[in-house]
C-alpha positions as CSV (number, residue, x, y, z in Angstrom):
1,X,-49.4,35.7,-36.8
2,X,-46.9,34.8,-34.1
3,X,-43.7,32.8,-35.3
4,X,-43.4,30.6,-32.3
5,X,-40.8,27.8,-33.2
6,X,-39.2,26.0,-30.4
7,X,-35.6,25.0,-31.3
8,X,-32.1,25.4,-30.2
9,X,-30.0,28.1,-31.8
10,X,-26.7,27.2,-33.5
11,X,-25.0,29.0,-30.6
12,X,-26.6,27.0,-28.0
13,X,-25.5,23.7,-30.0
14,X,-21.8,25.0,-30.4
15,X,-21.6,25.4,-26.8
16,X,-23.2,21.9,-25.7
17,X,-20.5,20.3,-28.0
18,X,-18.0,22.5,-26.5
19,X,-18.7,21.6,-23.0
20,X,-19.1,17.8,-23.7
21,X,-15.6,18.0,-25.4
22,X,-14.2,19.6,-22.3
23,X,-15.9,16.9,-20.1
24,X,-14.6,13.7,-22.1
25,X,-11.1,15.2,-22.5
26,X,-11.1,15.0,-18.4
27,X,-13.1,12.0,-18.2
28,X,-11.4,9.5,-20.5
29,X,-7.8,9.6,-18.9
30,X,-9.7,8.9,-15.2
31,X,-11.3,5.8,-16.8
32,X,-7.8,4.6,-18.0
33,X,-6.5,5.1,-14.7
34,X,-9.5,3.5,-13.0
35,X,-9.1,0.2,-15.1
36,X,-5.3,-0.2,-14.3
37,X,-5.8,0.5,-10.4
38,X,-8.9,-2.3,-10.8
39,X,-6.2,-4.4,-12.4
40,X,-3.8,-4.0,-9.5
41,X,-6.5,-4.5,-6.9
42,X,-7.5,-7.7,-8.6
43,X,-3.7,-9.0,-8.8
44,X,-3.5,-8.1,-5.2
45,X,-6.7,-10.3,-4.2
46,X,-5.2,-12.9,-6.3
47,X,-1.4,-13.1,-4.8
48,X,-3.2,-13.0,-1.2
49,X,-5.4,-16.1,-2.2
50,X,-2.7,-17.9,-3.8
51,X,-0.2,-17.3,-0.8
52,X,-3.0,-18.1,1.5
53,X,-3.8,-21.4,-0.3
54,X,-0.1,-22.4,-0.3
55,X,0.0,-22.0,3.4
56,X,-3.5,-24.0,3.9
57,X,-1.9,-26.5,1.8
58,X,1.3,-26.8,3.8
59,X,-1.0,-27.2,7.1
60,X,-2.7,-30.2,5.4
61,X,0.7,-31.8,4.6
62,X,2.0,-31.3,7.9
63,X,-1.0,-32.8,9.3
64,X,-0.3,-36.0,7.2
65,X,3.4,-35.8,8.4
66,X,4.7,-34.5,4.8
67,X,6.9,-31.6,5.9
68,X,7.5,-30.0,2.1
69,X,5.6,-27.5,0.4
70,X,3.4,-28.5,-2.4
71,X,5.8,-29.1,-5.8
72,X,5.6,-26.5,-8.5
73,X,4.2,-29.3,-10.9
74,X,1.1,-29.7,-8.5
75,X,0.3,-25.8,-8.1
76,X,-1.6,-26.5,-11.2
77,X,-4.5,-28.5,-12.2
78,X,-6.4,-29.6,-15.2
79,X,-9.1,-27.2,-14.0
80,X,-6.6,-24.1,-14.1
81,X,-3.6,-22.4,-12.5
82,X,-3.2,-22.6,-8.9
83,X,-5.8,-25.6,-8.7
84,X,-3.5,-27.4,-6.3
85,X,-4.4,-24.6,-3.6
86,X,-7.3,-22.9,-4.8
87,X,-10.9,-24.0,-4.6
88,X,-11.7,-22.2,-8.2
89,X,-8.8,-22.4,-10.3
90,X,-7.8,-19.3,-12.3
91,X,-8.4,-19.5,-16.1
92,X,-5.3,-18.8,-18.1
93,X,-5.2,-15.9,-20.3
94,X,-2.9,-13.5,-21.9
95,X,-5.2,-10.4,-21.5
96,X,-4.8,-7.5,-19.1
97,X,-5.6,-8.4,-15.5
98,X,-5.3,-12.0,-15.9
99,X,-2.7,-14.9,-15.2
100,X,-0.7,-17.1,-17.7
101,X,1.9,-19.6,-17.0
102,X,5.5,-19.6,-18.8
103,X,5.3,-23.5,-19.0
104,X,8.5,-24.2,-17.2
105,X,6.9,-25.8,-13.8
106,X,9.5,-28.2,-12.3
107,X,9.2,-29.9,-8.8
108,X,11.2,-27.1,-7.5
109,X,9.4,-23.9,-9.3
110,X,6.8,-22.6,-11.2
111,X,6.7,-19.4,-13.1
112,X,3.6,-17.2,-13.9
113,X,2.9,-13.8,-15.5
114,X,0.4,-11.2,-14.3
115,X,-0.4,-8.6,-17.1
116,X,-1.3,-5.3,-16.4
117,X,-1.7,-2.4,-19.1
118,X,0.3,-4.4,-21.3
119,X,3.1,-5.2,-19.1
120,X,4.0,-8.7,-17.8
121,X,5.0,-9.2,-14.1
122,X,6.8,-12.1,-13.5
123,X,5.7,-14.2,-10.4
124,X,7.8,-17.4,-9.3
125,X,6.9,-19.9,-6.8
126,X,9.8,-21.6,-5.2
127,X,9.1,-24.5,-3.1
128,X,12.1,-24.6,-1.1
129,X,12.2,-24.3,2.7
130,X,9.6,-21.6,2.9
131,X,7.1,-22.0,-0.2
132,X,7.8,-18.6,-1.5
133,X,5.3,-17.0,-4.2
134,X,6.4,-13.6,-5.1
135,X,7.3,-11.2,-8.2
136,X,10.4,-10.4,-9.9
137,X,10.8,-6.7,-10.8
138,X,12.8,-7.2,-13.7
139,X,14.4,-4.3,-15.8
140,X,11.4,-2.5,-17.1
141,X,10.6,0.5,-14.7
142,X,6.6,0.2,-15.3
143,X,7.2,-3.8,-14.4
144,X,9.0,-3.1,-11.5
145,X,6.2,-0.7,-10.2
146,X,3.5,-2.9,-10.7
147,X,5.5,-5.8,-8.7
148,X,5.8,-3.4,-6.0
149,X,2.0,-2.6,-6.1
150,X,1.1,-6.2,-6.2
151,X,2.8,-7.7,-3.4
152,X,2.5,-4.6,-0.7
């Protein structure tokens, strides 16, 4: 009689497990870096939209005869962050890749955090003569790096 069993040998199974382990050791760090890159890209897009919204709001004010930029208090609305200048406000969250407010808004300034990889990057809107929305590098090396990546 022929003994015709179709199965994998133990050596073949061990070889496959080793190959999968090597591939996962290479792939997992790449996925983590991709996630941070996506958060930076999203933050850049948000900063561009917010800055564009501030300028658009200023132009609308100039047409009506008001030479001032939007106040820090009016930058947010009940619908979310930056609702005073964006068509669709941003929902506040402290999760990675999201914006939150520090709650210190005044007529002259407003402050926000954008979180990347468990690091908060502080953004400040200053009404002043120029309506500047930019990040403050801070003292943490990682926050400085992310700040530079978000505004350039």
